[in-house]
LODOLO-403001 format. One record per residue (C-alpha): residue in three letters; z, x, y; residue number from 1. Coordinates in nm, 2 decimals. Example, Ala and Ser with C-alpha at 12.3 -4.5 7.8 and 13.67 -1.06 7.14 Angstrom:
! residues 2
<code: ALA, Z: 0.78, X: 1.23, Y: -0.45, pos: 1>
<code: SER, Z: 0.71, X: 1.37, Y: -0.11, pos: 2>
This chain:
! residues 305
<code: MET, Z: -2.44, X: 0.34, Y: 0.91, pos: 1>
<code: ASP, Z: -2.53, X: -0.04, Y: 0.92, pos: 2>
<code: ILE, Z: -2.56, X: -0.12, Y: 0.56, pos: 3>
<code: PRO, Z: -2.62, X: -0.50, Y: 0.59, pos: 4>
<code: ALA, Z: -2.82, X: -0.44, Y: 0.88, pos: 5>
<code: LEU, Z: -3.00, X: -0.21, Y: 0.63, pos: 6>
<code: LEU, Z: -3.06, X: -0.40, Y: 0.34, pos: 7>
<code: ALA, Z: -3.13, X: -0.75, Y: 0.56, pos: 8>
<code: PRO, Z: -3.54, X: -0.78, Y: 0.53, pos: 9>
<code: GLN, Z: -3.74, X: -0.88, Y: 0.84, pos: 10>
<code: VAL, Z: -3.92, X: -1.19, Y: 0.86, pos: 11>
<code: ARG, Z: -4.28, X: -1.21, Y: 0.62, pos: 12>
<code: LYS, Z: -4.23, X: -0.81, Y: 0.64, pos: 13>
<code: TYR, Z: -4.02, X: -0.60, Y: 0.41, pos: 14>
<code: GLU, Z: -3.99, X: -0.27, Y: 0.67, pos: 15>
<code: CYS, Z: -3.74, X: 0.01, Y: 0.64, pos: 16>
<code: LEU, Z: -3.54, X: 0.03, Y: 0.97, pos: 17>
<code: ARG, Z: -3.50, X: 0.39, Y: 0.88, pos: 18>
<code: CYS, Z: -3.82, X: 0.52, Y: 0.82, pos: 19>
<code: GLY, Z: -4.06, X: 0.25, Y: 0.87, pos: 20>
<code: GLU, Z: -4.21, X: 0.19, Y: 0.55, pos: 21>
<code: THR, Z: -4.27, X: -0.15, Y: 0.41, pos: 22>
<code: GLN, Z: -4.22, X: -0.28, Y: 0.07, pos: 23>
<code: PRO, Z: -4.41, X: -0.55, Y: -0.07, pos: 24>
<code: THR, Z: -4.13, X: -0.75, Y: -0.28, pos: 25>
<code: HIS, Z: -3.74, X: -0.82, Y: -0.15, pos: 26>
<code: SER, Z: -3.63, X: -0.58, Y: -0.45, pos: 27>
<code: GLN, Z: -3.83, X: -0.29, Y: -0.39, pos: 28>
<code: TYR, Z: -3.70, X: -0.30, Y: -0.05, pos: 29>
<code: ILE, Z: -3.36, X: -0.32, Y: -0.14, pos: 30>
<code: GLN, Z: -3.40, X: -0.02, Y: -0.38, pos: 31>
<code: HIS, Z: -3.54, X: 0.20, Y: -0.16, pos: 32>
<code: CYS, Z: -3.30, X: 0.16, Y: 0.13, pos: 33>
<code: LEU, Z: -3.06, X: 0.24, Y: -0.09, pos: 34>
<code: ALA, Z: -3.22, X: 0.56, Y: -0.20, pos: 35>
<code: HIS, Z: -3.19, X: 0.67, Y: 0.13, pos: 36>
<code: ILE, Z: -2.79, X: 0.69, Y: 0.11, pos: 37>
<code: GLY, Z: -2.80, X: 0.85, Y: -0.23, pos: 38>
<code: ILE, Z: -2.77, X: 0.53, Y: -0.45, pos: 39>
<code: THR, Z: -2.98, X: 0.50, Y: -0.75, pos: 40>
<code: ILE, Z: -3.08, X: 0.15, Y: -0.90, pos: 41>
<code: TYR, Z: -3.33, X: 0.10, Y: -1.17, pos: 42>
<code: LEU, Z: -3.62, X: -0.22, Y: -1.08, pos: 43>
<code: CYS, Z: -3.77, X: -0.43, Y: -1.37, pos: 44>
<code: GLN, Z: -4.14, X: -0.42, Y: -1.29, pos: 45>
<code: VAL, Z: -4.20, X: -0.77, Y: -1.45, pos: 46>
<code: CYS, Z: -3.93, X: -0.99, Y: -1.24, pos: 47>
<code: GLN, Z: -3.80, X: -0.74, Y: -0.98, pos: 48>
<code: HIS, Z: -3.40, X: -0.76, Y: -1.15, pos: 49>
<code: LEU, Z: -3.24, X: -0.49, Y: -1.01, pos: 50>
<code: PHE, Z: -3.01, X: -0.27, Y: -1.29, pos: 51>
<code: HIS, Z: -2.73, X: -0.02, Y: -1.19, pos: 52>
<code: THR, Z: -2.83, X: 0.21, Y: -1.57, pos: 53>
<code: HIS, Z: -3.19, X: 0.27, Y: -1.72, pos: 54>
<code: THR, Z: -3.02, X: 0.15, Y: -2.00, pos: 55>
<code: GLN, Z: -2.96, X: -0.21, Y: -1.89, pos: 56>
<code: LEU, Z: -3.30, X: -0.22, Y: -1.76, pos: 57>
<code: GLU, Z: -3.44, X: -0.12, Y: -2.10, pos: 58>
<code: THR, Z: -3.22, X: -0.38, Y: -2.26, pos: 59>
<code: HIS, Z: -3.30, X: -0.64, Y: -2.03, pos: 60>
<code: THR, Z: -3.73, X: -0.54, Y: -2.06, pos: 61>
<code: ALA, Z: -3.69, X: -0.56, Y: -2.44, pos: 62>
<code: ALA, Z: -3.50, X: -0.89, Y: -2.46, pos: 63>
<code: GLU, Z: -3.65, X: -1.12, Y: -2.15, pos: 64>
<code: HIS, Z: -4.02, X: -0.95, Y: -2.17, pos: 65>
<code: GLU, Z: -4.13, X: -0.77, Y: -2.50, pos: 66>
<code: GLY, Z: -4.31, X: -0.98, Y: -2.79, pos: 67>
<code: ARG, Z: -4.26, X: -1.35, Y: -2.64, pos: 68>
<code: LYS, Z: -4.30, X: -1.57, Y: -2.36, pos: 69>
<code: ARG, Z: -4.02, X: -1.67, Y: -2.13, pos: 70>
<code: LYS, Z: -3.98, X: -2.00, Y: -1.91, pos: 71>
<code: LYS, Z: -4.13, X: -2.03, Y: -1.61, pos: 72>
<code: TYR, Z: -3.86, X: -2.11, Y: -1.34, pos: 73>
<code: SER, Z: -4.08, X: -2.27, Y: -1.00, pos: 74>
<code: CYS, Z: -3.94, X: -2.33, Y: -0.62, pos: 75>
<code: GLU, Z: -4.00, X: -2.67, Y: -0.52, pos: 76>
<code: GLU, Z: -3.97, X: -2.51, Y: -0.15, pos: 77>
<code: CYS, Z: -4.24, X: -2.23, Y: -0.19, pos: 78>
<code: GLY, Z: -4.34, X: -2.24, Y: -0.55, pos: 79>
<code: LYS, Z: -4.29, X: -1.95, Y: -0.62, pos: 80>
<code: GLU, Z: -4.17, X: -1.85, Y: -1.02, pos: 81>
<code: PHE, Z: -3.94, X: -1.65, Y: -1.19, pos: 82>
<code: ASN, Z: -3.90, X: -1.55, Y: -1.55, pos: 83>
<code: ASN, Z: -3.48, X: -1.53, Y: -1.51, pos: 84>
<code: LYS, Z: -3.29, X: -1.83, Y: -1.41, pos: 85>
<code: THR, Z: -3.07, X: -1.58, Y: -1.22, pos: 86>
<code: GLN, Z: -3.32, X: -1.45, Y: -1.03, pos: 87>
<code: PHE, Z: -3.42, X: -1.80, Y: -0.94, pos: 88>
<code: GLY, Z: -3.07, X: -1.94, Y: -0.86, pos: 89>
<code: ARG, Z: -3.05, X: -1.63, Y: -0.62, pos: 90>
<code: HIS, Z: -3.36, X: -1.71, Y: -0.46, pos: 91>
<code: SER, Z: -3.32, X: -2.10, Y: -0.45, pos: 92>
<code: ASP, Z: -2.98, X: -2.01, Y: -0.24, pos: 93>
<code: ILE, Z: -3.20, X: -1.89, Y: 0.04, pos: 94>
<code: HIS, Z: -3.37, X: -2.21, Y: 0.07, pos: 95>
<code: ALA, Z: -2.99, X: -2.35, Y: 0.07, pos: 96>
<code: GLY, Z: -2.91, X: -2.19, Y: 0.39, pos: 97>
<code: LYS, Z: -2.68, X: -1.94, Y: 0.21, pos: 98>
<code: LYS, Z: -2.66, X: -1.64, Y: 0.50, pos: 99>
<code: PHE, Z: -2.36, X: -1.46, Y: 0.39, pos: 100>
<code: MET, Z: -2.41, X: -1.19, Y: 0.16, pos: 101>
<code: CYS, Z: -2.14, X: -0.97, Y: 0.00, pos: 102>
<code: GLU, Z: -2.23, X: -0.60, Y: 0.03, pos: 103>
<code: GLN, Z: -2.03, X: -0.54, Y: -0.29, pos: 104>
<code: CYS, Z: -2.28, X: -0.75, Y: -0.52, pos: 105>
<code: GLY, Z: -2.52, X: -0.89, Y: -0.32, pos: 106>
<code: LYS, Z: -2.45, X: -1.22, Y: -0.39, pos: 107>
<code: LEU, Z: -2.49, X: -1.54, Y: -0.09, pos: 108>
<code: PHE, Z: -2.22, X: -1.79, Y: 0.05, pos: 109>
<code: SER, Z: -2.31, X: -2.05, Y: 0.29, pos: 110>
<code: GLN, Z: -2.01, X: -2.03, Y: 0.46, pos: 111>
<code: LYS, Z: -1.85, X: -1.74, Y: 0.57, pos: 112>
<code: GLY, Z: -1.50, X: -1.88, Y: 0.43, pos: 113>
<code: TYR, Z: -1.61, X: -1.90, Y: 0.07, pos: 114>
<code: LEU, Z: -1.78, X: -1.52, Y: 0.11, pos: 115>
<code: LYS, Z: -1.38, X: -1.42, Y: 0.22, pos: 116>
<code: VAL, Z: -1.24, X: -1.55, Y: -0.12, pos: 117>
<code: HIS, Z: -1.51, X: -1.43, Y: -0.32, pos: 118>
<code: GLN, Z: -1.47, X: -1.02, Y: -0.19, pos: 119>
<code: ALA, Z: -1.10, X: -1.05, Y: -0.30, pos: 120>
<code: ILE, Z: -1.28, X: -1.02, Y: -0.65, pos: 121>
<code: HIS, Z: -1.40, X: -0.64, Y: -0.52, pos: 122>
<code: SER, Z: -1.10, X: -0.56, Y: -0.37, pos: 123>
<code: SER, Z: -0.79, X: -0.39, Y: -0.53, pos: 124>
<code: VAL, Z: -0.54, X: -0.58, Y: -0.29, pos: 125>
<code: LYS, Z: -0.38, X: -0.85, Y: -0.46, pos: 126>
<code: SER, Z: -0.18, X: -1.00, Y: -0.22, pos: 127>
<code: PHE, Z: -0.08, X: -1.35, Y: -0.40, pos: 128>
<code: GLU, Z: 0.25, X: -1.26, Y: -0.63, pos: 129>
<code: CYS, Z: 0.42, X: -1.53, Y: -0.94, pos: 130>
<code: ASP, Z: 0.80, X: -1.55, Y: -0.82, pos: 131>
<code: VAL, Z: 0.84, X: -1.59, Y: -1.20, pos: 132>
<code: CYS, Z: 0.68, X: -1.27, Y: -1.37, pos: 133>
<code: GLY, Z: 0.59, X: -1.07, Y: -1.06, pos: 134>
<code: ARG, Z: 0.24, X: -1.02, Y: -1.17, pos: 135>
<code: LYS, Z: 0.03, X: -1.04, Y: -0.86, pos: 136>
<code: PHE, Z: -0.33, X: -1.20, Y: -0.79, pos: 137>
<code: THR, Z: -0.61, X: -1.17, Y: -0.56, pos: 138>
<code: GLN, Z: -0.68, X: -1.53, Y: -0.51, pos: 139>
<code: LYS, Z: -0.44, X: -1.83, Y: -0.51, pos: 140>
<code: SER, Z: -0.63, X: -2.01, Y: -0.71, pos: 141>
<code: THR, Z: -0.55, X: -1.76, Y: -0.98, pos: 142>
<code: LEU, Z: -0.18, X: -1.75, Y: -0.94, pos: 143>
<code: VAL, Z: -0.14, X: -2.19, Y: -0.95, pos: 144>
<code: HIS, Z: -0.37, X: -2.11, Y: -1.26, pos: 145>
<code: HIS, Z: -0.09, X: -1.88, Y: -1.44, pos: 146>
<code: ALA, Z: 0.21, X: -2.09, Y: -1.31, pos: 147>
<code: ALA, Z: 0.13, X: -2.30, Y: -1.57, pos: 148>
<code: VAL, Z: 0.24, X: -2.05, Y: -1.83, pos: 149>
<code: HIS, Z: 0.61, X: -2.05, Y: -1.71, pos: 150>
<code: THR, Z: 0.62, X: -2.46, Y: -1.68, pos: 151>
<code: GLY, Z: 0.74, X: -2.42, Y: -2.07, pos: 152>
<code: LYS, Z: 0.54, X: -2.73, Y: -2.17, pos: 153>
<code: ARG, Z: 0.34, X: -2.68, Y: -2.48, pos: 154>
<code: PHE, Z: 0.00, X: -2.84, Y: -2.58, pos: 155>
<code: ASN, Z: 0.01, X: -2.83, Y: -3.02, pos: 156>
<code: CYS, Z: -0.32, X: -2.87, Y: -3.26, pos: 157>
<code: ASP, Z: -0.33, X: -3.15, Y: -3.45, pos: 158>
<code: GLU, Z: -0.59, X: -3.02, Y: -3.68, pos: 159>
<code: CYS, Z: -0.40, X: -2.74, Y: -3.73, pos: 160>
<code: GLY, Z: -0.07, X: -2.68, Y: -3.54, pos: 161>
<code: LYS, Z: -0.18, X: -2.41, Y: -3.34, pos: 162>
<code: ILE, Z: 0.01, X: -2.40, Y: -3.04, pos: 163>
<code: PHE, Z: -0.13, X: -2.33, Y: -2.67, pos: 164>
<code: SER, Z: 0.03, X: -2.30, Y: -2.27, pos: 165>
<code: ARG, Z: -0.26, X: -2.49, Y: -2.12, pos: 166>
<code: LYS, Z: -0.44, X: -2.78, Y: -2.21, pos: 167>
<code: SER, Z: -0.76, X: -2.61, Y: -2.11, pos: 168>
<code: TYR, Z: -0.71, X: -2.40, Y: -2.40, pos: 169>
<code: LEU, Z: -0.63, X: -2.65, Y: -2.64, pos: 170>
<code: SER, Z: -0.97, X: -2.85, Y: -2.53, pos: 171>
<code: TYR, Z: -1.13, X: -2.53, Y: -2.62, pos: 172>
<code: HIS, Z: -0.99, X: -2.47, Y: -2.96, pos: 173>
<code: GLN, Z: -1.03, X: -2.79, Y: -3.07, pos: 174>
<code: LYS, Z: -1.42, X: -2.78, Y: -3.00, pos: 175>
<code: THR, Z: -1.38, X: -2.54, Y: -3.31, pos: 176>
<code: HIS, Z: -1.28, X: -2.78, Y: -3.50, pos: 177>
<code: ARG, Z: -1.56, X: -3.02, Y: -3.46, pos: 178>
<code: VAL, Z: -1.82, X: -2.75, Y: -3.49, pos: 179>
<code: GLU, Z: -1.69, X: -2.69, Y: -3.84, pos: 180>
<code: GLU, Z: -1.69, X: -3.10, Y: -3.93, pos: 181>
<code: GLY, Z: -2.03, X: -3.15, Y: -3.82, pos: 182>
<code: VAL, Z: -1.91, X: -3.38, Y: -3.54, pos: 183>
<code: GLY, Z: -2.00, X: -3.32, Y: -3.15, pos: 184>
<code: GLU, Z: -2.23, X: -3.04, Y: -3.02, pos: 185>
<code: VAL, Z: -2.37, X: -2.77, Y: -3.28, pos: 186>
<code: ARG, Z: -2.38, X: -2.43, Y: -3.18, pos: 187>
<code: LYS, Z: -2.60, X: -2.38, Y: -2.88, pos: 188>
<code: PHE, Z: -2.51, X: -2.03, Y: -2.72, pos: 189>
<code: GLY, Z: -2.74, X: -1.80, Y: -2.86, pos: 190>
<code: CYS, Z: -2.74, X: -1.40, Y: -2.77, pos: 191>
<code: SER, Z: -3.10, X: -1.32, Y: -2.68, pos: 192>
<code: GLN, Z: -3.06, X: -0.96, Y: -2.81, pos: 193>
<code: CYS, Z: -3.01, X: -1.09, Y: -3.13, pos: 194>
<code: THR, Z: -2.97, X: -1.37, Y: -3.36, pos: 195>
<code: ARG, Z: -2.61, X: -1.47, Y: -3.32, pos: 196>
<code: GLU, Z: -2.54, X: -1.82, Y: -3.18, pos: 197>
<code: PHE, Z: -2.19, X: -1.93, Y: -3.06, pos: 198>
<code: SER, Z: -1.99, X: -2.23, Y: -2.95, pos: 199>
<code: HIS, Z: -1.85, X: -2.11, Y: -2.65, pos: 200>
<code: LYS, Z: -1.99, X: -1.95, Y: -2.37, pos: 201>
<code: GLY, Z: -1.68, X: -1.73, Y: -2.38, pos: 202>
<code: ASP, Z: -1.76, X: -1.60, Y: -2.72, pos: 203>
<code: LEU, Z: -2.13, X: -1.51, Y: -2.61, pos: 204>
<code: THR, Z: -1.98, X: -1.28, Y: -2.38, pos: 205>
<code: GLN, Z: -1.75, X: -1.10, Y: -2.58, pos: 206>
<code: HIS, Z: -2.03, X: -1.08, Y: -2.83, pos: 207>
<code: VAL, Z: -2.30, X: -0.91, Y: -2.58, pos: 208>
<code: ARG, Z: -2.02, X: -0.67, Y: -2.40, pos: 209>
<code: SER, Z: -1.91, X: -0.52, Y: -2.74, pos: 210>
<code: VAL, Z: -2.23, X: -0.52, Y: -2.95, pos: 211>
<code: HIS, Z: -2.48, X: -0.47, Y: -2.71, pos: 212>
<code: GLN, Z: -2.28, X: -0.32, Y: -2.39, pos: 213>
<code: GLY, Z: -2.08, X: -0.10, Y: -2.63, pos: 214>
<code: ILE, Z: -1.75, X: -0.18, Y: -2.39, pos: 215>
<code: LYS, Z: -1.44, X: -0.09, Y: -2.55, pos: 216>
<code: PHE, Z: -1.08, X: -0.09, Y: -2.48, pos: 217>
<code: GLY, Z: -0.91, X: 0.20, Y: -2.58, pos: 218>
<code: CYS, Z: -0.57, X: 0.29, Y: -2.64, pos: 219>
<code: GLU, Z: -0.46, X: 0.58, Y: -2.39, pos: 220>
<code: ILE, Z: -0.19, X: 0.71, Y: -2.64, pos: 221>
<code: CYS, Z: -0.42, X: 0.74, Y: -2.97, pos: 222>
<code: ARG, Z: -0.75, X: 0.69, Y: -2.81, pos: 223>
<code: LYS, Z: -0.82, X: 0.39, Y: -3.06, pos: 224>
<code: GLU, Z: -1.11, X: 0.15, Y: -2.95, pos: 225>
<code: PHE, Z: -1.09, X: -0.23, Y: -2.97, pos: 226>
<code: THR, Z: -1.39, X: -0.46, Y: -2.87, pos: 227>
<code: LYS, Z: -1.12, X: -0.71, Y: -2.77, pos: 228>
<code: LYS, Z: -0.87, X: -0.66, Y: -2.49, pos: 229>
<code: SER, Z: -0.61, X: -0.89, Y: -2.62, pos: 230>
<code: ASN, Z: -0.63, X: -0.70, Y: -2.99, pos: 231>
<code: LEU, Z: -0.57, X: -0.38, Y: -2.76, pos: 232>
<code: ALA, Z: -0.22, X: -0.54, Y: -2.62, pos: 233>
<code: LYS, Z: -0.13, X: -0.57, Y: -2.96, pos: 234>
<code: HIS, Z: -0.18, X: -0.25, Y: -3.08, pos: 235>
<code: ILE, Z: 0.00, X: -0.09, Y: -2.79, pos: 236>
<code: LYS, Z: 0.32, X: -0.27, Y: -2.91, pos: 237>
<code: THR, Z: 0.31, X: -0.09, Y: -3.21, pos: 238>
<code: HIS, Z: 0.34, X: 0.21, Y: -2.97, pos: 239>
<code: GLU, Z: 0.59, X: 0.06, Y: -2.78, pos: 240>
<code: GLU, Z: 0.80, X: -0.03, Y: -3.14, pos: 241>
<code: ASP, Z: 0.82, X: 0.36, Y: -3.20, pos: 242>
<code: VAL, Z: 0.93, X: 0.46, Y: -2.86, pos: 243>
<code: LYS, Z: 1.20, X: 0.20, Y: -2.89, pos: 244>
<code: GLY, Z: 1.30, X: 0.38, Y: -3.21, pos: 245>
<code: ALA, Z: 1.29, X: 0.71, Y: -3.08, pos: 246>
<code: GLU, Z: 1.50, X: 0.60, Y: -2.80, pos: 247>
<code: GLU, Z: 1.77, X: 0.47, Y: -3.05, pos: 248>
<code: LEU, Z: 1.75, X: 0.79, Y: -3.26, pos: 249>
<code: ALA, Z: 1.83, X: 0.95, Y: -2.96, pos: 250>
<code: GLU, Z: 2.11, X: 0.80, Y: -2.85, pos: 251>
<code: VAL, Z: 2.25, X: 0.83, Y: -3.19, pos: 252>
<code: GLN, Z: 2.20, X: 1.23, Y: -3.21, pos: 253>
<code: VAL, Z: 2.37, X: 1.23, Y: -2.86, pos: 254>
<code: GLU, Z: 2.66, X: 1.02, Y: -2.95, pos: 255>
<code: GLN, Z: 2.71, X: 1.25, Y: -3.25, pos: 256>
<code: GLY, Z: 2.70, X: 1.57, Y: -3.03, pos: 257>
<code: GLU, Z: 2.99, X: 1.34, Y: -2.81, pos: 258>
<code: HIS, Z: 3.24, X: 1.32, Y: -3.12, pos: 259>
<code: GLY, Z: 3.19, X: 1.70, Y: -3.25, pos: 260>
<code: ARG, Z: 2.97, X: 1.64, Y: -3.53, pos: 261>
<code: GLY, Z: 2.71, X: 1.92, Y: -3.35, pos: 262>
<code: SER, Z: 2.66, X: 1.94, Y: -2.99, pos: 263>
<code: VAL, Z: 2.39, X: 1.89, Y: -2.81, pos: 264>
<code: LYS, Z: 2.26, X: 2.07, Y: -2.49, pos: 265>
<code: GLY, Z: 2.36, X: 1.94, Y: -2.17, pos: 266>
<code: ASN, Z: 2.05, X: 1.92, Y: -1.95, pos: 267>
<code: VAL, Z: 1.90, X: 1.73, Y: -2.29, pos: 268>
<code: THR, Z: 1.93, X: 1.38, Y: -2.22, pos: 269>
<code: ALA, Z: 1.83, X: 1.09, Y: -2.45, pos: 270>
<code: THR, Z: 1.54, X: 0.99, Y: -2.27, pos: 271>
<code: GLY, Z: 1.41, X: 1.33, Y: -2.29, pos: 272>
<code: LYS, Z: 1.50, X: 1.33, Y: -2.66, pos: 273>
<code: MET, Z: 1.29, X: 1.05, Y: -2.71, pos: 274>
<code: LEU, Z: 1.01, X: 1.17, Y: -2.53, pos: 275>
<code: ARG, Z: 0.99, X: 1.47, Y: -2.75, pos: 276>
<code: ILE, Z: 0.98, X: 1.25, Y: -3.03, pos: 277>
<code: PHE, Z: 0.75, X: 1.03, Y: -2.94, pos: 278>
<code: GLU, Z: 0.50, X: 1.31, Y: -2.84, pos: 279>
<code: GLY, Z: 0.58, X: 1.46, Y: -3.19, pos: 280>
<code: LYS, Z: 0.44, X: 1.11, Y: -3.31, pos: 281>
<code: LYS, Z: 0.14, X: 1.12, Y: -3.12, pos: 282>
<code: LYS, Z: 0.07, X: 1.49, Y: -3.28, pos: 283>
<code: VAL, Z: 0.10, X: 1.35, Y: -3.60, pos: 284>
<code: MET, Z: -0.14, X: 1.06, Y: -3.53, pos: 285>
<code: ARG, Z: -0.39, X: 1.37, Y: -3.47, pos: 286>
<code: GLY, Z: -0.30, X: 1.58, Y: -3.79, pos: 287>
<code: GLN, Z: -0.10, X: 1.83, Y: -3.58, pos: 288>
<code: THR, Z: 0.23, X: 1.95, Y: -3.74, pos: 289>
<code: PRO, Z: 0.49, X: 1.71, Y: -3.55, pos: 290>
<code: LEU, Z: 0.80, X: 1.87, Y: -3.32, pos: 291>
<code: GLY, Z: 1.12, X: 2.00, Y: -3.49, pos: 292>
<code: LYS, Z: 0.96, X: 2.12, Y: -3.77, pos: 293>
<code: ASN, Z: 0.88, X: 2.49, Y: -3.78, pos: 294>
<code: LYS, Z: 0.73, X: 2.57, Y: -4.10, pos: 295>
<code: GLY, Z: 0.98, X: 2.41, Y: -4.33, pos: 296>
<code: ARG, Z: 1.26, X: 2.61, Y: -4.17, pos: 297>
<code: LYS, Z: 1.58, X: 2.44, Y: -4.06, pos: 298>
<code: ARG, Z: 1.68, X: 2.42, Y: -3.72, pos: 299>
<code: LYS, Z: 2.00, X: 2.55, Y: -3.66, pos: 300>
<code: ILE, Z: 2.24, X: 2.34, Y: -3.46, pos: 301>
<code: LYS, Z: 2.47, X: 2.49, Y: -3.21, pos: 302>
<code: GLY, Z: 2.86, X: 2.47, Y: -3.29, pos: 303>
<code: LYS, Z: 2.80, X: 2.38, Y: -3.66, pos: 304>
<code: PRO, Z: 2.87, X: 2.67, Y: -3.90, pos: 305>
């Protein structure tokens, strides 16, 4: 089935190529066509915005359409009006001659090359590898940006002494000092779902993801959740320290066995011991009995009287 051809609307007439049924708007047309291939999406009846889940639709409706008037965005080319700036931008792309559409997200591009670069974002193939640390990226520009970390150059904040690996990070950080001192622009990024305001767009995005969308970063070891990926990374290091300590303990026990202070069975390696100890730590975290403890009874060591 040619999905792009199925989704592409006919001129002045949104007619389904499969069943011949017509739709009054392009959004309803896409919703109808995707239903043929078993994909359900949710349509806002006010602004025709499409959503993947009903919860997203409800959140959007409450924030955009309930209890307050929204700014109208009018197209100078055809006069069509939009309540949502994103929808207005996508509509403007059509007049700008952008005809190459991404099948994954529906974004339009004026050149096929731009579309190919964009599609790499959706792909799991990472063709660009860092020669220093081996990290891989989907785009060359991202690799170039990452390579700056390995130059060793550091940028210091004159206000608080904090150090950054990139000048752009330092500039971003320095804005917080200007806001605190009342110099420059005051916080201007307001959350549409609550009264919180932020000085940086990235902080607003993080707030919406964690507070209103419920997006969490979970630890696969102990199931603890964090609102920031950086905090999860710091937490995982604590588990790595536990593993390292367990490995050192296992090596000592094996060494003791080799010197006659109690033997270790031949097939029990330091790595296996480490995993057993680490599993015990995990079970203690969950309130279970740790490995190696059997109701207070001491375990006998083979070869020891």
